[in-house]
MIDOSE-1310 file (N, C-alpha, C; in nm, 2 decimals, decimal comma, always signed):
residues 55
malm	-1,72/+0,97/-4,08/-1,74/+0,83/-4,07/-1,72/+0,78/-3,93; -1,63/+0,85/-3,86/-1,60/+0,81/-3,72/-1,72/+0,84/-3,63; -1,79/+0,95/-3,66/-1,91/+0,98/-3,58/-2,02/+0,88/-3,61; -2,03/+0,84/-3,73/-2,13/+0,73/-3,76/-2,10/+0,61/-3,69
avsf	-1,97/+0,57/-3,68/-1,93/+0,45/-3,60/-1,96/+0,47/-3,45; -1,94/+0,59/-3,40/-1,97/+0,61/-3,26/-2,12/+0,60/-3,23; -2,20/+0,66/-3,32/-2,35/+0,65/-3,30/-2,40/+0,50/-3,32; -2,34/+0,43/-3,41/-2,37/+0,28/-3,42/-2,34/+0,21/-3,29
tlmr	-2,22/+0,24/-3,23/-2,18/+0,17/-3,11/-2,28/+0,21/-2,99; -2,31/+0,34/-2,99/-2,41/+0,38/-2,88/-2,54/+0,32/-2,90; -2,59/+0,30/-3,02/-2,71/+0,22/-3,04/-2,70/+0,08/-2,99; -2,59/+0,02/-3,02/-2,57/-0,12/-2,97/-2,57/-0,13/-2,82
wyvl	-2,50/-0,03/-2,75/-2,50/-0,03/-2,61/-2,64/-0,01/-2,55; -2,72/+0,08/-2,62/-2,86/+0,10/-2,57/-2,94/-0,03/-2,58; -2,92/-0,10/-2,69/-2,99/-0,23/-2,70/-2,94/-0,33/-2,59; -2,81/-0,33/-2,56/-2,76/-0,42/-2,46/-2,82/-0,38/-2,32
rnpg	-2,85/-0,25/-2,30/-2,91/-0,21/-2,17/-3,06/-0,24/-2,16; -3,12/-0,26/-2,28/-3,26/-0,29/-2,29/-3,28/-0,42/-2,37; -3,26/-0,53/-2,31/-3,26/-0,66/-2,38/-3,39/-0,69/-2,44; -3,50/-0,63/-2,40/-3,63/-0,65/-2,46/-3,64/-0,61/-2,61
llee	-3,54/-0,53/-2,65/-3,54/-0,48/-2,79/-3,48/-0,59/-2,89; -3,41/-0,68/-2,83/-3,35/-0,79/-2,92/-3,45/-0,90/-2,94; -3,44/-0,97/-3,05/-3,52/-1,08/-3,08/-3,48/-1,19/-2,98; -3,57/-1,28/-2,95/-3,55/-1,39/-2,86/-3,44/-1,48/-2,90
ttdv	-3,42/-1,49/-3,03/-3,32/-1,59/-3,09/-3,18/-1,53/-3,09; -3,16/-1,40/-3,05/-3,03/-1,34/-3,05/-2,95/-1,38/-2,93; -2,83/-1,42/-2,95/-2,74/-1,46/-2,84/-2,67/-1,33/-2,79; -2,71/-1,29/-2,67/-2,67/-1,17/-2,61/-2,52/-1,16/-2,59
rlfr	-2,46/-1,28/-2,55/-2,31/-1,28/-2,53/-2,24/-1,25/-2,66; -2,28/-1,30/-2,77/-2,22/-1,27/-2,90/-2,24/-1,13/-2,94; -2,36/-1,08/-2,92/-2,39/-0,94/-2,95/-2,30/-0,84/-2,87; -2,29/-0,87/-2,74/-2,20/-0,79/-2,65/-2,05/-0,80/-2,70
kgti	-2,01/-0,92/-2,73/-1,87/-0,94/-2,78/-1,85/-0,86/-2,91; -1,95/-0,87/-3,00/-1,93/-0,79/-3,13/-1,93/-0,64/-3,10; -2,01/-0,59/-3,01/-2,00/-0,45/-2,97/-1,87/-0,41/-2,92; -1,81/-0,49/-2,83/-1,68/-0,46/-2,77/-1,57/-0,46/-2,88
lsli	-1,58/-0,56/-2,96/-1,48/-0,57/-3,07/-1,48/-0,46/-3,17; -1,61/-0,42/-3,20/-1,62/-0,30/-3,29/-1,57/-0,17/-3,23; -1,58/-0,16/-3,10/-1,54/-0,05/-3,02/-1,38/-0,05/-3,02; -1,32/-0,17/-3,01/-1,18/-0,18/-3,00/-1,11/-0,16/-3,14
fgpm	-1,16/-0,24/-3,23/-1,09/-0,24/-3,36/-1,14/-0,13/-3,46; -1,26/-0,08/-3,44/-1,31/+0,03/-3,53/-1,21/+0,15/-3,54; -1,18/+0,21/-3,42/-1,09/+0,33/-3,43/-0,95/+0,29/-3,49; -0,90/+0,17/-3,46/-0,77/+0,13/-3,52/-0,78/+0,13/-3,67
lyla	-0,89/+0,07/-3,72/-0,91/+0,06/-3,87/-0,92/+0,20/-3,93; -0,99/+0,29/-3,86/-1,00/+0,43/-3,91/-0,86/+0,50/-3,92; -0,79/+0,48/-3,81/-0,65/+0,54/-3,81/-0,56/+0,48/-3,92; -0,57/+0,35/-3,94/-0,50/+0,28/-4,05/-0,54/+0,34/-4,18
giaf	-0,67/+0,36/-4,20/-0,72/+0,42/-4,33/-0,66/+0,56/-4,35; -0,66/+0,63/-4,25/-0,60/+0,77/-4,26/-0,45/+0,76/-4,29; -0,38/+0,67/-4,23/-0,24/+0,66/-4,26/-0,21/+0,61/-4,40; -0,29/+0,51/-4,45/-0,28/+0,46/-4,59/-0,32/+0,56/-4,69
swi	-0,41/+0,66/-4,65/-0,45/+0,76/-4,75/-0,34/+0,85/-4,79; -0,24/+0,86/-4,70/-0,12/+0,95/-4,73/-0,02/+0,88/-4,82; -0,04/+0,75/-4,84/+0,06/+0,68/-4,93/+0,02/+0,68/-5,07
């Protein structure tokens, strides 16, 4: 699942580098913020899931 999250994040970064792929109604700032937050909090949630699986 971690590799799936990494590939999802890489796709989002690709779209940010090529803004023509986004719809015109998409707010690029919010899209970028969501990408950064998923990159920050995603690994933490995976680690928490691993820790809770031992309980």
